[in-house]
LOLUMTI-662758 format. One record per atom (N, C-alpha, C, O): residue number from 1; atom name; x negated, y, z negated. Coordinates in pm, whole numbers, plus 50000, padded with zeros to 5 digits. Layout:
<recs>
nr;atom;px;py;pz
NUM;CA;X;Y;Z
...
</recs>
This chain:
<recs>
nr;atom;px;py;pz
1;N;62654;22993;16954
1;CA;62564;23003;16880
1;C;62583;22891;16788
1;O;62471;22852;16757
2;N;62671;22821;16731
2;CA;62665;22703;16650
2;C;62568;22597;16751
2;O;62472;22533;16708
3;N;62609;22593;16873
3;CA;62513;22468;16938
3;C;62383;22519;16929
3;O;62302;22434;16893
4;N;62338;22629;16951
4;CA;62187;22696;16970
4;C;62125;22624;16814
4;O;62027;22549;16817
5;N;62189;22655;16697
5;CA;62163;22630;16565
5;C;62126;22482;16565
5;O;62019;22438;16524
6;N;62235;22404;16619
6;CA;62218;22263;16591
6;C;62109;22235;16706
6;O;62066;22122;16683
7;N;62052;22283;16808
7;CA;61934;22256;16868
7;C;61815;22269;16791
7;O;61722;22188;16790
8;N;61822;22384;16720
8;CA;61682;22431;16661
8;C;61678;22332;16531
8;O;61571;22279;16503
9;N;61759;22315;16476
9;CA;61762;22189;16367
9;C;61726;22053;16404
9;O;61663;21975;16333
10;N;61780;22025;16542
10;CA;61727;21902;16579
10;C;61557;21908;16640
10;O;61481;21811;16634
11;N;61526;22021;16689
11;CA;61396;22047;16687
11;C;61321;22009;16577
11;O;61238;21917;16578
12;N;61356;22097;16457
12;CA;61259;22108;16332
12;C;61296;21965;16288
12;O;61196;21923;16229
13;N;61382;21879;16287
13;CA;61372;21712;16255
13;C;61301;21657;16338
13;O;61250;21559;16285
14;N;61264;21670;16461
14;CA;61179;21591;16556
14;C;61063;21632;16496
14;O;60976;21545;16492
15;N;61032;21751;16442
15;CA;60856;21780;16440
15;C;60834;21725;16276
15;O;60724;21693;16232
16;N;60934;21722;16215
16;CA;60898;21649;16061
16;C;60855;21506;16121
16;O;60756;21448;16076
17;N;60938;21452;16229
17;CA;60877;21284;16239
17;C;60749;21273;16315
17;O;60707;21161;16341
18;N;60671;21403;16359
18;CA;60586;21390;16451
18;C;60434;21345;16393
18;O;60356;21264;16443
19;N;60422;21406;16300
19;CA;60266;21360;16258
19;C;60306;21289;16053
19;O;60385;21326;15967
20;N;60204;21181;16058
20;CA;60234;21128;15919
20;C;60077;21071;15865
20;O;59988;21054;15948
21;N;60057;21047;15736
21;CA;59944;21042;15696
21;C;59974;20868;15635
21;O;59906;20826;15541
22;N;60062;20794;15689
22;CA;60132;20713;15597
22;C;60016;20564;15643
22;O;59957;20563;15751
23;N;60005;20470;15560
23;CA;59895;20391;15552
23;C;59977;20287;15662
23;O;59905;20217;15734
24;N;60100;20278;15675
24;CA;60178;20199;15749
24;C;60197;20209;15889
24;O;60243;20118;15958
25;N;60157;20329;15931
25;CA;60154;20376;16079
25;C;60049;20413;16129
25;O;60006;20524;16097
26;N;59977;20328;16222
26;CA;59872;20340;16296
26;C;59880;20440;16438
26;O;59975;20436;16516
27;N;59804;20496;16449
27;CA;59792;20599;16591
27;C;59770;20501;16687
27;O;59703;20398;16680
28;N;59823;20539;16760
28;CA;59819;20496;16921
28;C;59642;20461;16973
28;O;59597;20355;17014
29;N;59574;20586;16954
29;CA;59445;20582;16967
29;C;59371;20488;16872
29;O;59257;20450;16899
30;N;59437;20450;16754
30;CA;59332;20348;16678
30;C;59377;20219;16704
30;O;59320;20123;16651
31;N;59486;20201;16792
31;CA;59551;20050;16815
31;C;59388;20001;16906
31;O;59298;20066;16960
32;N;59419;19843;16885
32;CA;59310;19773;16953
32;C;59158;19812;16949
32;O;59078;19794;17040
33;N;59135;19868;16834
33;CA;58983;19931;16818
33;C;58930;19850;16674
33;O;58987;19841;16565
34;N;58802;19796;16719
34;CA;58735;19753;16553
34;C;58736;19865;16456
34;O;58714;19980;16495
35;N;58761;19837;16333
35;CA;58754;19924;16228
35;C;58665;19859;16113
35;O;58658;19737;16094
36;N;58595;19957;16038
36;CA;58492;19907;15929
36;C;58623;19866;15818
36;O;58733;19921;15823
37;N;58594;19782;15741
37;CA;58653;19715;15635
37;C;58584;19727;15496
37;O;58472;19676;15495
38;N;58615;19768;15406
38;CA;58539;19774;15278
38;C;58644;19752;15171
38;O;58751;19813;15164
39;N;58599;19652;15083
39;CA;58671;19613;14944
39;C;58651;19695;14860
39;O;58549;19763;14856
40;N;58770;19705;14756
40;CA;58747;19764;14652
40;C;58843;19767;14532
40;O;58927;19680;14557
41;N;58869;19815;14432
41;CA;58978;19814;14315
41;C;59009;19926;14285
41;O;58918;20007;14267
42;N;59134;19963;14272
42;CA;59196;20101;14238
42;C;59168;20134;14109
42;O;59174;20053;14017
43;N;59138;20249;14099
43;CA;59080;20276;13950
43;C;59189;20370;13901
43;O;59232;20352;13787
44;N;59244;20483;13986
44;CA;59372;20550;13926
44;C;59435;20593;14077
44;O;59377;20589;14185
45;N;59582;20639;14046
45;CA;59655;20692;14155
45;C;59731;20821;14115
45;O;59775;20828;14000
46;N;59750;20925;14203
46;CA;59820;21041;14142
46;C;59908;21087;14229
46;O;59859;21084;14343
47;N;60028;21134;14227
47;CA;60101;21183;14300
47;C;60054;21317;14375
47;O;60021;21403;14294
48;N;60042;21356;14509
48;CA;59996;21492;14548
48;C;60116;21521;14682
48;O;60199;21435;14711
49;N;60110;21605;14727
49;CA;60188;21673;14851
49;C;60117;21712;14982
49;O;60076;21828;14982
50;N;60097;21649;15083
50;CA;60035;21685;15198
50;C;60107;21831;15254
50;O;60228;21820;15273
51;N;60064;21931;15274
51;CA;60076;22063;15318
51;C;60157;22044;15432
51;O;60106;21949;15491
52;N;60279;22092;15509
52;CA;60354;22061;15620
52;C;60266;22174;15720
52;O;60194;22261;15672
53;N;60287;22154;15849
53;CA;60222;22215;15957
53;C;60269;22332;15994
53;O;60378;22363;15945
54;N;60213;22412;16073
54;CA;60276;22568;16091
54;C;60205;22561;16251
54;O;60105;22625;16282
55;N;60255;22502;16310
55;CA;60247;22502;16468
55;C;60284;22621;16559
55;O;60251;22644;16675
56;N;60366;22695;16467
56;CA;60460;22777;16571
56;C;60552;22772;16622
56;O;60622;22872;16638
57;N;60588;22634;16670
57;CA;60697;22605;16734
57;C;60824;22651;16630
57;O;60923;22698;16687
58;N;60828;22643;16516
58;CA;60940;22648;16426
58;C;60954;22784;16413
58;O;61067;22817;16377
59;N;60854;22897;16436
59;CA;60878;23015;16411
59;C;60947;23086;16544
59;O;61026;23180;16540
60;N;60899;23021;16661
60;CA;60927;23067;16811
60;C;61083;23030;16821
60;O;61162;23112;16868
61;N;61120;22913;16778
61;CA;61279;22857;16787
61;C;61351;22950;16699
61;O;61443;23013;16752
62;N;61328;22970;16578
62;CA;61376;23061;16474
62;C;61374;23188;16550
62;O;61485;23241;16554
63;N;61291;23245;16605
63;CA;61302;23357;16663
63;C;61408;23397;16757
63;O;61499;23478;16742
64;N;61373;23315;16868
64;CA;61469;23282;17002
64;C;61642;23261;16934
64;O;61732;23334;16976
65;N;61667;23165;16839
65;CA;61783;23189;16783
65;C;61811;23310;16719
65;O;61911;23373;16752
66;N;61724;23359;16618
66;CA;61784;23493;16553
66;C;61811;23580;16650
66;O;61925;23624;16653
67;N;61710;23625;16754
67;CA;61731;23706;16876
67;C;61860;23704;16932
67;O;61923;23810;16925
68;N;61912;23609;16984
68;CA;62008;23574;17068
68;C;62132;23587;16964
68;O;62232;23636;17015
69;N;62141;23554;16841
69;CA;62251;23562;16744
69;C;62263;23703;16724
69;O;62375;23753;16724
70;N;62133;23793;16704
70;CA;62146;23921;16653
70;C;62202;23996;16770
70;O;62290;24079;16748
71;N;62159;23974;16894
71;CA;62202;24065;17025
71;C;62345;24036;17053
71;O;62401;24113;17130
72;N;62426;23918;16993
72;CA;62551;23914;17047
72;C;62642;24000;16936
72;O;62765;23995;16945
73;N;62593;24061;16855
73;CA;62670;24168;16740
73;C;62673;24310;16791
73;O;62575;24368;16838
74;N;62799;24363;16778
74;CA;62826;24533;16811
74;C;62803;24530;16922
74;O;62774;24433;16993
75;N;62819;24683;16957
75;CA;62770;24720;17101
75;C;62614;24723;17136
75;O;62532;24659;17070
76;N;62581;24798;17240
76;CA;62451;24795;17306
76;C;62362;24838;17230
76;O;62258;24771;17232
77;N;62363;24959;17138
77;CA;62255;25004;17068
77;C;62248;24921;16945
77;O;62132;24906;16905
78;N;62352;24856;16867
78;CA;62354;24787;16781
78;C;62301;24667;16808
78;O;62232;24615;16720
79;N;62319;24611;16911
79;CA;62293;24466;16976
79;C;62161;24458;16992
79;O;62117;24345;16969
80;N;62056;24566;17033
80;CA;61921;24570;17027
80;C;61863;24552;16889
80;O;61792;24457;16856
81;N;61897;24642;16818
81;CA;61849;24665;16670
81;C;61866;24531;16594
81;O;61771;24471;16544
82;N;61996;24485;16589
82;CA;62022;24363;16530
82;C;61933;24256;16601
82;O;61869;24178;16531
83;N;61927;24247;16740
83;CA;61861;24142;16774
83;C;61711;24126;16747
83;O;61659;24015;16731
84;N;61651;24228;16744
84;CA;61506;24243;16695
84;C;61510;24204;16530
84;O;61422;24135;16479
85;N;61615;24253;16461
85;CA;61630;24222;16321
85;C;61601;24047;16323
85;O;61502;23984;16288
86;N;61716;24007;16372
86;CA;61765;23870;16382
86;C;61639;23773;16423
86;O;61616;23662;16374
87;N;61551;23852;16541
87;CA;61431;23752;16586
87;C;61310;23719;16462
87;O;61250;23616;16432
88;N;61306;23864;16406
88;CA;61203;23867;16284
88;C;61232;23756;16180
88;O;61159;23662;16151
89;N;61352;23787;16130
89;CA;61411;23690;16030
89;C;61423;23543;16085
89;O;61395;23448;16011
90;N;61452;23530;16177
90;CA;61469;23383;16236
90;C;61338;23300;16253
90;O;61317;23183;16220
91;N;61238;23407;16326
91;CA;61099;23364;16319
91;C;61049;23306;16180
91;O;60987;23200;16180
92;N;61079;23379;16051
92;CA;61042;23345;15906
92;C;61105;23226;15843
92;O;61040;23146;15775
93;N;61237;23213;15867
93;CA;61303;23112;15855
93;C;61257;22979;15939
93;O;61233;22879;15872
94;N;61246;22972;16072
94;CA;61193;22868;16150
94;C;61051;22814;16100
94;O;61025;22694;16093
95;N;60962;22913;16066
95;CA;60837;22885;16035
95;C;60846;22795;15883
95;O;60782;22694;15853
96;N;60937;22864;15807
96;CA;60950;22787;15665
96;C;61012;22651;15704
96;O;60974;22549;15647
97;N;61091;22647;15784
97;CA;61191;22505;15805
97;C;61061;22410;15875
97;O;61064;22288;15866
98;N;60959;22476;15937
98;CA;60866;22364;16001
98;C;60788;22337;15898
98;O;60762;22218;15879
99;N;60736;22433;15811
99;CA;60637;22411;15703
99;C;60683;22277;15598
99;O;60620;22175;15569
100;N;60823;22326;15555
100;CA;60889;22223;15469
100;C;60911;22090;15508
100;O;60869;21989;15451
101;N;60988;22098;15618
101;CA;61006;21980;15716
101;C;60931;21878;15771
101;O;60973;21771;15816
102;N;60777;21931;15762
102;CA;60663;21854;15796
102;C;60570;21819;15664
102;O;60461;21762;15666
103;N;60630;21858;15569
103;CA;60545;21829;15430
103;C;60566;21673;15407
103;O;60659;21606;15452
104;N;60457;21625;15323
104;CA;60469;21470;15293
104;C;60419;21462;15160
104;O;60322;21519;15110
105;N;60523;21360;15096
105;CA;60478;21330;14967
105;C;60366;21229;14966
105;O;60384;21133;15040
106;N;60254;21232;14895
106;CA;60146;21156;14922
106;C;60086;21105;14787
106;O;60145;21128;14682
107;N;59961;21031;14789
107;CA;59918;20987;14661
107;C;59775;20984;14675
107;O;59729;20914;14766
108;N;59697;21049;14599
108;CA;59546;21016;14584
108;C;59521;20902;14512
108;O;59572;20876;14403
109;N;59433;20826;14580
109;CA;59361;20731;14497
109;C;59229;20695;14502
109;O;59157;20695;14601
110;N;59201;20663;14379
110;CA;59052;20679;14348
110;C;59023;20537;14351
110;O;59091;20455;14289
111;N;58911;20503;14432
111;CA;58882;20346;14446
111;C;58743;20287;14431
111;O;58653;20322;14508
112;N;58726;20204;14340
112;CA;58568;20163;14322
112;C;58530;20061;14433
112;O;58588;19958;14467
113;N;58442;20107;14470
113;CA;58383;19954;14583
113;C;58334;19889;14551
113;O;58291;19921;14440
114;N;58295;19770;14589
114;CA;58230;19642;14507
114;C;58069;19671;14521
114;O;57991;19579;14494
115;N;58025;19789;14560
115;CA;57891;19845;14562
115;C;57878;19923;14464
115;O;57762;19961;14443
116;N;57986;19973;14371
116;CA;57980;20051;14278
116;C;58001;20210;14311
116;O;57997;20290;14217
117;N;58024;20252;14439
117;CA;58045;20374;14489
117;C;58214;20391;14471
117;O;58297;20300;14473
118;N;58232;20498;14456
118;CA;58365;20563;14434
118;C;58419;20623;14546
118;O;58337;20696;14603
119;N;58537;20617;14604
119;CA;58604;20703;14705
119;C;58742;20731;14657
119;O;58798;20651;14583
120;N;58811;20861;14702
120;CA;58895;20923;14658
120;C;58946;20937;14798
120;O;58878;20997;14881
121;N;59076;20878;14833
121;CA;59147;20882;14988
121;C;59304;20972;14954
121;O;59364;20942;14851
122;N;59339;21040;15013
122;CA;59466;21076;14998
122;C;59568;21039;15111
122;O;59532;21091;15216
123;N;59663;20978;15121
123;CA;59751;20934;15222
123;C;59899;20938;15174
123;O;59932;20953;15056
124;N;59976;20924;15269
124;CA;60128;20938;15247
124;C;60143;20808;15150
124;O;60056;20722;15136
125;N;60269;20811;15084
125;CA;60317;20674;15032
125;C;60361;20562;15099
125;O;60466;20572;15163
126;N;60304;20458;15099
126;CA;60343;20333;15174
126;C;60439;20262;15110
126;O;60480;20280;14995
127;N;60487;20151;15218
127;CA;60598;20056;15165
127;C;60538;19995;15021
127;O;60614;19979;14925
128;N;60407;19965;15013
128;CA;60374;19913;14888
128;C;60296;20006;14826
128;O;60193;20058;14871
129;N;60366;20031;14689
129;CA;60278;20092;14592
129;C;60153;20042;14527
129;O;60152;19933;14469
130;N;60030;20131;14538
130;CA;59904;20080;14449
130;C;59909;20124;14314
130;O;59962;20230;14282
131;N;59853;20042;14229
131;CA;59858;20055;14069
131;C;59732;20002;14051
131;O;59686;19900;14102
132;N;59661;20109;13945
132;CA;59533;20070;13879
132;C;59505;19920;13875
132;O;59603;19851;13848
133;N;59376;19846;13898
133;CA;59369;19738;13893
133;C;59389;19649;14034
133;O;59333;19541;14055
134;N;59468;19707;14114
134;CA;59499;19641;14227
134;C;59349;19625;14310
134;O;59264;19714;14319
135;N;59341;19506;14360
135;CA;59238;19499;14478
135;C;59291;19558;14620
135;O;59408;19545;14656
136;N;59191;19623;14696
136;CA;59250;19683;14810
136;C;59140;19688;14914
136;O;59024;19681;14872
137;N;59161;19698;15034
137;CA;59053;19712;15114
137;C;59088;19870;15195
137;O;59202;19904;15225
138;N;58970;19950;15220
138;CA;58959;20028;15289
138;C;58917;20039;15423
138;O;58799;20026;15457
139;N;59028;20068;15514
139;CA;59011;20036;15668
139;C;58970;20191;15736
139;O;59042;20290;15724
140;N;58862;20190;15798
140;CA;58823;20307;15855
140;C;58806;20267;16007
140;O;58749;20169;16054
141;N;58877;20385;16078
141;CA;58871;20396;16230
141;C;58907;20538;16235
141;O;58982;20608;16167
142;N;58819;20564;16351
142;CA;58838;20694;16436
142;C;58803;20826;16335
142;O;58850;20938;16352
143;N;58719;20790;16237
143;CA;58721;20879;16123
143;C;58806;20885;16015
143;O;58773;20944;15913
144;N;58919;20826;16028
144;CA;59030;20836;15929
144;C;58989;20709;15879
144;O;58912;20629;15932
145;N;59072;20698;15730
145;CA;59059;20600;15638
145;C;59220;20563;15574
145;O;59289;20655;15531
146;N;59259;20448;15573
146;CA;59372;20429;15493
146;C;59350;20294;15413
146;O;59275;20203;15448
147;N;59428;20297;15298
147;CA;59415;20209;15199
147;C;59512;20130;15195
147;O;59626;20177;15197
148;N;59491;19982;15189
148;CA;59622;19894;15190
148;C;59582;19765;15090
148;O;59467;19731;15063
149;N;59670;19721;15056
149;CA;59621;19609;14937
149;C;59560;19486;14998
149;O;59621;19432;15090
150;N;59457;19440;14960
150;CA;59381;19322;15031
150;C;59470;19190;15051
150;O;59566;19164;14977
151;N;59438;19127;15135
151;CA;59504;19031;15178
151;C;59475;18903;15068
151;O;59356;18883;15044
152;N;59560;18826;15011
152;CA;59551;18737;14904
152;C;59457;18607;14992
152;O;59498;18575;15104
153;N;59368;18556;14950
153;CA;59303;18476;14992
153;C;59383;18348;14988
153;O;59455;18331;14889
154;N;59378;18246;15093
154;CA;59457;18105;15105
154;C;59334;18005;15108
154;O;59230;18012;15174
155;N;59372;17916;15023
155;CA;59281;17791;15047
155;C;59301;17727;15195
155;O;59410;17706;15248
156;N;59159;17696;15259
156;CA;59132;17644;15369
156;C;59235;17516;15398
156;O;59265;17447;15301
157;N;59289;17484;15526
157;CA;59353;17382;15544
157;C;59256;17245;15541
157;O;59147;17239;15597
158;N;59322;17130;15459
158;CA;59225;17001;15470
158;C;59257;16979;15643
158;O;59347;17006;15723
159;N;59098;16899;15643
159;CA;59090;16872;15769
159;C;59196;16721;15753
159;O;59221;16675;15641
160;N;59246;16662;15869
160;CA;59285;16518;15890
160;C;59184;16451;15855
160;O;59072;16488;15889
161;N;59203;16342;15783
161;CA;59137;16225;15785
161;C;59089;16160;15921
161;O;59179;16140;16002
162;N;58958;16124;15959
162;CA;58922;16093;16087
162;C;58907;15922;16074
162;O;58844;15866;15984
163;N;58974;15860;16175
163;CA;58994;15748;16206
163;C;58919;15661;16305
163;O;58955;15545;16325
</recs>
């Protein structure tokens, strides 16, 4: 029973790491593809939460664990009834574990583009916090947009004197 519970918790933890909207993580599909880049300035940011997923895997795993745990209780008649109750309760708990385990803290960023248009983007919090007034780039690839700080321009290297 304890071993089965550990397996369910491990599966739930793995589910939590499956999907992210972090600007610091690029999907395999977007690697080595040309992206569109727009320059802008952050107008405002506000914290939001990205709702967790409910794929059914958590409910299924919880139902199995609850059913097996309940079926091991009491005699034959009690085991069936408690097994069914355990499966239902386990399914509800497993679904909640998946939903809250995959929830992400995020930020909604309002950006003014150089052409005057405004865009709002929601993404998970990245390594670099964005603040009003920061210059940023909006990178669009595969229909998804991420906001990152604009690179700091550097002076071109001076050419060596010709002899």
